[in-house]
C-alpha positions as CSV (number, residue, x, y, z in Angstrom):
1,X,22.8,4.1,-19.5
2,X,19.2,3.0,-20.0
3,X,20.0,-0.5,-18.8
4,X,21.7,0.8,-15.7
5,X,18.9,3.2,-14.9
6,X,16.2,0.5,-15.3
7,X,18.0,-2.1,-13.3
8,X,16.8,-0.9,-9.8
9,X,13.2,-1.1,-11.0
10,X,13.4,-4.8,-11.9
11,X,13.1,-6.1,-8.3
12,X,10.3,-3.7,-7.6
13,X,8.3,-4.7,-10.7
14,X,8.8,-8.4,-9.9
15,X,7.7,-7.9,-6.3
16,X,4.7,-5.9,-7.3
17,X,3.5,-8.5,-9.9
18,X,4.2,-11.3,-7.4
19,X,2.2,-9.5,-4.6
20,X,-0.7,-8.8,-6.9
21,X,-0.9,-12.5,-8.0
22,X,-0.8,-13.5,-4.3
23,X,-3.5,-11.0,-3.3
24,X,-5.8,-11.7,-6.2
25,X,-5.5,-15.5,-5.6
26,X,-6.3,-15.1,-1.9
27,X,-9.3,-12.9,-2.7
28,X,-10.4,-15.5,-5.2
29,X,-10.2,-18.2,-2.5
30,X,-12.1,-16.1,0.0
31,X,-14.9,-15.6,-2.7
32,X,-15.1,-19.4,-3.2
33,X,-15.3,-19.9,0.6
34,X,-18.1,-17.4,0.8
35,X,-20.5,-20.0,-0.6
36,X,-19.2,-22.7,1.8
37,X,-21.4,-25.8,2.3
38,X,-19.1,-28.1,4.1
39,X,-21.7,-30.8,4.5
40,X,-22.4,-30.9,0.7
41,X,-20.0,-33.3,-0.9
42,X,-20.6,-31.8,-4.4
43,X,-19.6,-28.4,-3.1
44,X,-16.5,-29.9,-1.5
45,X,-15.5,-31.4,-4.8
46,X,-16.2,-28.3,-6.8
47,X,-14.3,-26.1,-4.2
48,X,-11.2,-28.3,-3.9
49,X,-11.0,-28.7,-7.7
50,X,-11.3,-25.0,-8.4
51,X,-8.7,-24.2,-5.7
52,X,-6.2,-26.7,-7.0
53,X,-6.7,-25.6,-10.6
54,X,-5.9,-22.0,-9.5
55,X,-3.2,-23.1,-7.0
56,X,-0.3,-22.4,-9.4
57,X,-1.0,-18.7,-9.6
58,X,0.0,-17.8,-6.0
59,X,3.0,-20.1,-6.5
60,X,4.1,-18.1,-9.5
61,X,3.4,-15.0,-7.4
62,X,5.8,-16.2,-4.6
63,X,8.4,-17.2,-7.2
64,X,8.3,-13.6,-8.7
65,X,8.3,-12.1,-5.2
66,X,11.4,-14.0,-4.0
67,X,13.1,-13.4,-7.3
68,X,12.6,-9.7,-6.7
69,X,14.0,-10.2,-3.1
70,X,17.1,-12.0,-4.6
71,X,17.7,-9.3,-7.2
72,X,17.2,-6.7,-4.6
73,X,19.8,-8.3,-2.3
74,X,22.4,-8.4,-5.2
75,X,21.8,-4.8,-6.3
76,X,23.3,-1.8,-4.6
77,X,20.8,0.6,-6.0
78,X,17.5,-1.2,-5.2
79,X,15.5,-0.3,-2.2
80,X,15.6,-2.9,0.5
81,X,12.4,-4.7,1.5
82,X,11.6,-4.8,5.2
83,X,12.5,-8.2,6.7
84,X,9.0,-8.7,8.1
85,X,7.6,-8.7,4.5
86,X,9.9,-11.6,3.6
87,X,8.9,-13.4,6.8
88,X,5.2,-12.8,6.0
89,X,5.6,-14.2,2.5
90,X,7.5,-17.3,3.8
91,X,4.8,-17.9,6.5
92,X,2.1,-17.5,3.9
93,X,3.9,-20.0,1.6
94,X,4.0,-22.5,4.5
95,X,0.4,-22.0,5.3
96,X,-0.6,-22.5,1.7
97,X,1.5,-25.7,1.7
98,X,-0.4,-27.0,4.7
99,X,-3.7,-25.9,3.1
100,X,-3.1,-27.8,-0.1
101,X,-1.9,-30.8,1.9
102,X,-5.2,-30.9,3.8
103,X,-7.1,-30.6,0.5
104,X,-5.9,-34.1,-0.4
105,X,-7.9,-36.1,2.2
106,X,-10.7,-33.5,2.1
107,X,-11.2,-34.1,-1.6
108,X,-11.0,-37.9,-1.1
109,X,-13.8,-37.8,1.6
110,X,-15.9,-35.5,-0.6
111,X,-15.5,-37.7,-3.6
112,X,-16.3,-40.8,-1.6
113,X,-19.5,-39.3,-0.2
114,X,-20.5,-38.0,-3.7
115,X,-20.0,-41.5,-5.2
116,X,-22.1,-43.1,-2.4
117,X,-24.9,-40.6,-3.0
118,X,-24.8,-41.2,-6.8
119,X,-24.8,-44.9,-6.3
120,X,-27.8,-44.7,-4.0
121,X,-29.6,-42.6,-6.6
122,X,-28.7,-45.0,-9.4
123,X,-30.1,-47.9,-7.3
124,X,-33.3,-46.0,-6.5
125,X,-33.8,-45.2,-10.2
126,X,-33.3,-48.8,-11.1
127,X,-35.8,-49.9,-8.4
128,X,-38.2,-47.4,-9.7
129,X,-37.9,-48.7,-13.3
130,X,-38.5,-52.2,-12.1
131,X,-41.5,-51.1,-10.2
132,X,-42.8,-49.4,-13.3
133,X,-42.5,-52.7,-15.2
134,X,-44.5,-54.5,-12.5
135,X,-47.1,-51.7,-12.7
136,X,-47.4,-52.1,-16.4
137,X,-47.8,-55.9,-16.0
138,X,-50.6,-55.4,-13.5
139,X,-52.2,-52.8,-15.8
140,X,-52.1,-55.3,-18.7
141,X,-53.6,-57.9,-16.4
142,X,-56.4,-55.6,-15.5
143,X,-57.1,-54.8,-19.1
144,X,-57.8,-58.5,-20.0
145,X,-61.5,-58.1,-19.2
146,X,-62.0,-55.1,-21.4
147,X,-60.0,-56.6,-24.3
148,X,-61.9,-59.9,-24.0
149,X,-65.3,-57.9,-24.0
150,X,-64.3,-56.0,-27.1
151,X,-63.4,-59.2,-29.0
152,X,-66.6,-61.0,-27.8
153,X,-68.6,-58.0,-29.1
154,X,-66.8,-58.1,-32.5
155,X,-67.4,-61.8,-32.9
156,X,-71.0,-61.7,-31.9
157,X,-71.7,-58.7,-34.2
158,X,-71.2,-60.9,-37.3
159,X,-69.1,-58.2,-39.0
160,X,-65.9,-60.3,-39.1
161,X,-65.2,-62.7,-41.9
162,X,-62.5,-65.2,-42.3
163,X,-59.6,-64.9,-41.8
164,X,-60.3,-62.0,-39.4
165,X,-62.9,-64.1,-37.6
166,X,-60.5,-67.0,-37.1
167,X,-57.9,-64.6,-35.7
168,X,-60.4,-63.0,-33.4
169,X,-61.5,-66.4,-32.0
170,X,-57.9,-67.4,-31.6
171,X,-57.2,-64.2,-29.7
172,X,-60.4,-64.7,-27.6
173,X,-59.2,-68.2,-26.6
174,X,-55.7,-66.9,-25.7
175,X,-57.2,-64.0,-23.6
176,X,-59.5,-66.4,-21.7
177,X,-56.5,-68.7,-21.0
178,X,-54.4,-65.8,-19.7
179,X,-57.3,-64.6,-17.6
180,X,-58.1,-68.0,-16.0
181,X,-54.6,-69.3,-15.6
182,X,-52.1,-67.0,-13.8
183,X,-49.2,-69.3,-14.6
184,X,-50.0,-69.0,-18.3
185,X,-50.1,-65.2,-17.9
186,X,-46.7,-65.2,-16.2
187,X,-45.2,-67.4,-18.8
188,X,-46.6,-65.2,-21.6
189,X,-45.0,-62.0,-20.3
190,X,-41.8,-63.6,-18.8
191,X,-39.6,-63.1,-21.9
192,X,-40.5,-59.5,-22.3
193,X,-40.2,-58.9,-18.5
194,X,-36.8,-60.6,-18.5
195,X,-35.6,-58.5,-21.4
196,X,-36.6,-55.2,-19.8
197,X,-35.1,-56.2,-16.4
198,X,-31.9,-57.1,-18.2
199,X,-31.8,-53.7,-19.8
200,X,-32.3,-52.0,-16.4
201,X,-29.5,-54.1,-14.8
202,X,-27.1,-53.4,-17.7
203,X,-27.9,-49.7,-17.6
204,X,-27.4,-49.6,-13.8
205,X,-24.0,-51.4,-14.1
206,X,-22.9,-48.9,-16.8
207,X,-23.9,-45.9,-14.7
208,X,-22.1,-47.3,-11.6
209,X,-19.0,-48.1,-13.6
210,X,-19.0,-44.6,-15.2
211,X,-19.6,-42.9,-11.9
212,X,-16.7,-44.8,-10.2
213,X,-14.4,-44.2,-13.1
214,X,-15.1,-40.4,-13.3
215,X,-14.7,-40.1,-9.5
216,X,-11.4,-42.0,-9.6
217,X,-9.9,-39.9,-12.4
218,X,-11.1,-36.6,-10.9
219,X,-9.9,-37.6,-7.4
220,X,-6.5,-38.7,-8.6
221,X,-6.0,-35.5,-10.7
222,X,-7.0,-33.2,-7.9
223,X,-5.2,-35.1,-5.2
224,X,-1.9,-35.5,-7.0
225,X,-1.9,-31.8,-8.2
226,X,-2.7,-30.7,-4.7
227,X,0.1,-32.8,-3.3
228,X,2.6,-31.4,-5.7
229,X,1.5,-27.8,-4.9
230,X,1.8,-28.5,-1.2
231,X,5.3,-29.8,-1.7
232,X,6.2,-26.7,-3.7
233,X,4.8,-24.3,-1.2
234,X,6.3,-26.1,1.8
235,X,9.8,-26.2,0.2
236,X,9.7,-22.5,-0.4
237,X,8.3,-21.6,3.0
238,X,10.4,-23.9,5.2
239,X,13.7,-23.4,3.4
240,X,13.3,-19.7,3.5
241,X,12.3,-19.7,7.2
242,X,15.2,-21.9,8.1
243,X,17.6,-19.4,6.4
244,X,16.0,-16.4,8.2
245,X,15.8,-18.0,11.6
């Protein structure tokens, strides 16, 4: 008796849960759209990723809704749903399918723009680091006079004894050579400069590779999931509409 009495409620419960899932998902999407910045590639990526990640919930809602419709049609006790409600659900499913289908190229464009912006930033940071090295070299070149004056003062003071005196004179000779001969100065700093530039280049390549790899993985994940969702929604919507019409 209990099973017979509860049977008419099953379609109603399924339809109610399905409708709630649909409504909460649509409200969630509207909230996400309320912060729309369509020209901001980072916002596009975040929005499309979040929408796709939550895209299965309205699909589950539709599945529960149409399961309720099916049970309702096969039950003599259940209250019949108005045909326009079924039609609305089918149209909504078709629209969601189109929406998730459009997300695929939208996400691709947003990802491409974001990668271009990050690549540009990486290049600018590398150029800035190289400029800092050149600035440090010029600063060192400008300090030659003060360093040479300090060593001259130490030597002339008579406070240094061997071997400190010999080391100071050797350093004095080297500084004079670097000051008077630009080629000698460039040759002196060339190994260190090459090493630092190599580090910058390696770091730049690592960041570029990491950026491209992350973008590719994220884009493929979002794009494929969105395509699968679009197929699911379109199959539900179009097959149902074809039967009704």
